[in-house]
N, C-alpha and C positions, 0 to 999 in steps of 0.2 A: 431376597436381601432386605434387611430392615434398614431404611434410610433416615429414620428419625430417632432421636434419643428417647429413652423410656425414663419415666420418673415414678417414684413410689415414696410414700410418707408413712411412717410408723410411729405409734405412741407406746412407750414402754410401760408395761403392766407390772404389778407387784411380783409376779412369778419370775420375771426376767431381771430384777434388780441385781447388780453385781456381776452380770455376765460381760465378757469382752464383746465389743461391738462387732468384731469380725465373726466371732462364733455365733452371735445372735442372727446376723444377716445371712450367714451360710444356711440357716434353717428356714429362711423366708422363701417366698415363692418365685425367686429370680431364676432358679435352675442354674446358678453360677457356682463355681468352685470357690473354696475359701481363699485360695491364692489369687483368684481373679478379684474377689471382693477386697482383699488387702491392697491390690494394685489400684482399685478405684479410690480407696481411702487415701492412699499416698498421693494420688493425683488431685486430691481435694474435691472429689465428686461425691463424697459422703459428708454431711454436716449434722451436727447435733445442736439443736436450738440455734440454728443459723451460724454455727461456728465449726471450722474445720477441726477434726480430732485425729488422734493416732489410733493405730490398730489395737492398742492395748487399753483404750478407753473403757472404763467400767460404767455400765448403764445405771442411771438413776430413775426413780419413779417419775413417770410422765415426761421423760425426755422425748423431744420431737426429732425423729431421725428422717432426713431427706436423702434419697439416693438418686443419682442421675447415672444412667447407663448409656453411654454414647453409642451411635450406630457402629456396626462392625466395619473394620477397615479391610480393604482388599489385601490379600497376601502379595508381597512384592516379588512374585515369581511369575514368569511367563508360562502359561499352560503349554504342555507338550504332549503329543501322543506317545504313550509308552505301552508296550505290548504286555498285557495281563488280562486274565479272564475275570469278569464279574460273575460270581456264582449266585449271589442273592443281593437284593437291594430294596430298602424301604426308606421312609423319611428319616429314620434314626441311625441305621447301620448299613454298612457294606461288608459283604464277605467276598474276598478275592482270592485268586490263585496266582501267586507270584512266581514267575520263572526265575531260574538261577541267573545270576549276572546283573540283576536289578538292585540298585542301592535304594534304601528307604528314604533317607533325608539328604538334602544337599549338604555337601561338605567339601573341604579342600580336595581337589582332584575329581570331584563329582558335582559340578555345578549345574549339569543338565541331565535330562533323561532319568531322573529319579522317580520312585513311586509317587512321591508327593506331587511332582510335576504332572504325572499322568492322572492322578486322582482329581486334580484341579481341572484338567482338560475334560475328563469324563463325567464329572459330577456337577450338575448345574444347580442343585438345591442345598448347598452347604448353609447351615444356619448360623455358623460362627462359633468359634471356640477360643476363649481367652481374648475376646474382642476382635478376633481376626477371622476372616472367611477362609478357613483352612480345614483339611481333614484331620480328625483326631486319631493320631497313631498311638494306640494303647499298648502295643507290644511290637517286637521287631523280629525279623529274620535276617541273618547275615546275608551279605551280598550273594554268596554262592550257595546258599541254602534255598531250596525251592519250597513251594507249598502254600498252605491256606493261612489267611490272616483275616481278622475282623477289624474294621475301621469305623470310628464314630463319625456321624455327620452333624451332631449338635452337642452343645455343652452338657445337656442333661444326659445324653447317651454316653458321652466321654466320661463323666463323673461316675456313672453307674458301672461301666466296664472296668475303669481303674479300680474301683472298690472290689469288684468281683475278682480281679487278678490279685489284689492285695490280700483278700480273704481265702484264696485258693479255691474259688468256686468254679473257675473255668478249667475244663479238662482239655488237654492237648495230647495228641499222639503223633509221634514222629516215626518214620522208617529210616533205619540207618544200616548201611553196609559197613561192617567193621572187620579189621584184620583179626584173624583168629588162629585156630578154631576156638570158639567159645564152648566150653564143655557143659556148663550149667544150662538148665532150661529157662530159668528166670533168676532175677536178683534185684538187689537194692544197693545203690551207692549213696552213702550219706557222708559227704566230705565237704568241708568249708572251702569256698573259693574267694580269692582276692586278687588284686593286681600283682603281677609278677614283680619282685623287687628289683630285677635287673632289666628284663625285657619288657619295657613299659607298654608295648602294644599287645601284650599277652596277659591272660589270666592264668592262675594256677591254684592248686590245692595248697592252702596255707592255714596254719592254726589260727592266725589273726583274721582270716576271711569270714564272710557271712555264710551261714548254713545253706547248703545246697543238697537237695534230695532228688535222685533220679531212680525211677523204677524201670525195669525192662523185662521183656519176654523174648525168647528166641523163636523166630518164625521158620527159618530154613538154614541148613548148612550147605556150603559150597566148598568143601575141602578146607582151605586155609582162610576162607572168608565166610562170615555169618551175617544173615539178615535178622535184625532185631526190631521189635516194636518198642519204642522208648516213651516213657511217660514222665516228663519233668514235673515235679511237684513244687518247685521254686523256679524263679525266672532270672537266674544269674547270667551275666554276659558269658557267651560261649560255653554254657554249662555242660551240654551233652558232649561237645568236643573235648573239653578239659577232662571230664570225668572218665570217659572211655580211654583217652590217651594215658591218663594216670594209672589205670588198672591194666595197661598193656594191650588194649584193643582199640587203637586209634581208628577214627573214621576213615574209610578208604578215600583217597584223594585229598585229604586235609594236609596242606603243605605247611600250615602254621603249627599244628600240634601232632602231626604224624610224620610220614616219610616225605622228605623234601622233593623227591622225584618219584611219585607213585606211578608204576608202569601201567596202571589200569585206566585212569581217567584224569581229566584236567580240572576237576572241581570236587569238593567234598560230597560224598554220596549220602546226603542228609536231606530228608524231605518231610515237611510238616503235612501229615496225612489227614488228620481229623481235628476238629475243634467243637466243643460243646459249651454253650453259655446261656445265660438267662436274658431274654429280650429286655432291654432297659425299661420299656413302657409296660408291656403286658406281663412280664415275669415268666413267660413261657420258655421252657427249655428248647433250645434250637441246636441241632447238630448238623454239621456239614463235613463232607469229605472231598478231597481233591484228587485229580487224576495222577497216577504215577507218571513222572516225566519220561520222555523218550530215551534220554541217555541212561536212566536207571533201568528201564525195560531192556535196553540193548545189553546192558551189563548182566542182567539176569539171564538172558538168552546165551550169552557167551560163557558164563559160569556153568550153566546147565550142560552145554556142549562138552566142556572140559570134564565134567563128571561122567558123561556117557562114553568118553573115549578111554 
């Protein structure tokens, strides 16, 4: 933990004249996001020629910029033990296997036992993100979706992973059991997703939504249920569940977008199986796979028995 404020002073050269101060500082050696720099400016911790400025300030030749970065604040959450597996860890990233039933962030109805609580408990060398000692959640899994996630441990790693997701450089593979049968061997769903106009807790395919692309391949047939490998190319909320429900193959156990009372299971059979990303510091491609959870294995066995009888 850094317990002292950091300071830096810059002098504007000819090549930077006219740039916005927040854009200029985002490219300096702080390893801070632009939003974090904007917050420092608004807090009066960035001065130009000893005067407080706005984020939109345009630089002039030989402007003297002083930046003060306060020490990271502790996250106002009590660490709690939460059951999840750490697959890989270094000073920049964590790769974890999240079980079904675990919520990512604290929210109304889920003030304890979230993944964030567990990460604070398990991770002793968080470097701070956004000025707070906290894990960097760069993507999410729904409460009842199991599987692999990558988490940033520093501001630098967080920014890098966010950019990788934004530029579609991170590969993700899910396994999904869907109601079928699915006749095709593979396919592509390219349908926009937005907030449902009536059911505000749901997303749906809407012309006014954002583009969402999902690729898939069939792995196995179990009569009226199919096992698919799914590759989302965009990261819209509930994307896989919405897309497959819309085309008539809802995820087994999905009570929001599928059958209200699925006779097979009590949670959606959706599992984040694999992830591939570039390490924020080394640039090396890193690939990790998670274990198929016990409830999914049990369902595979039951479906195979039905096929044999």
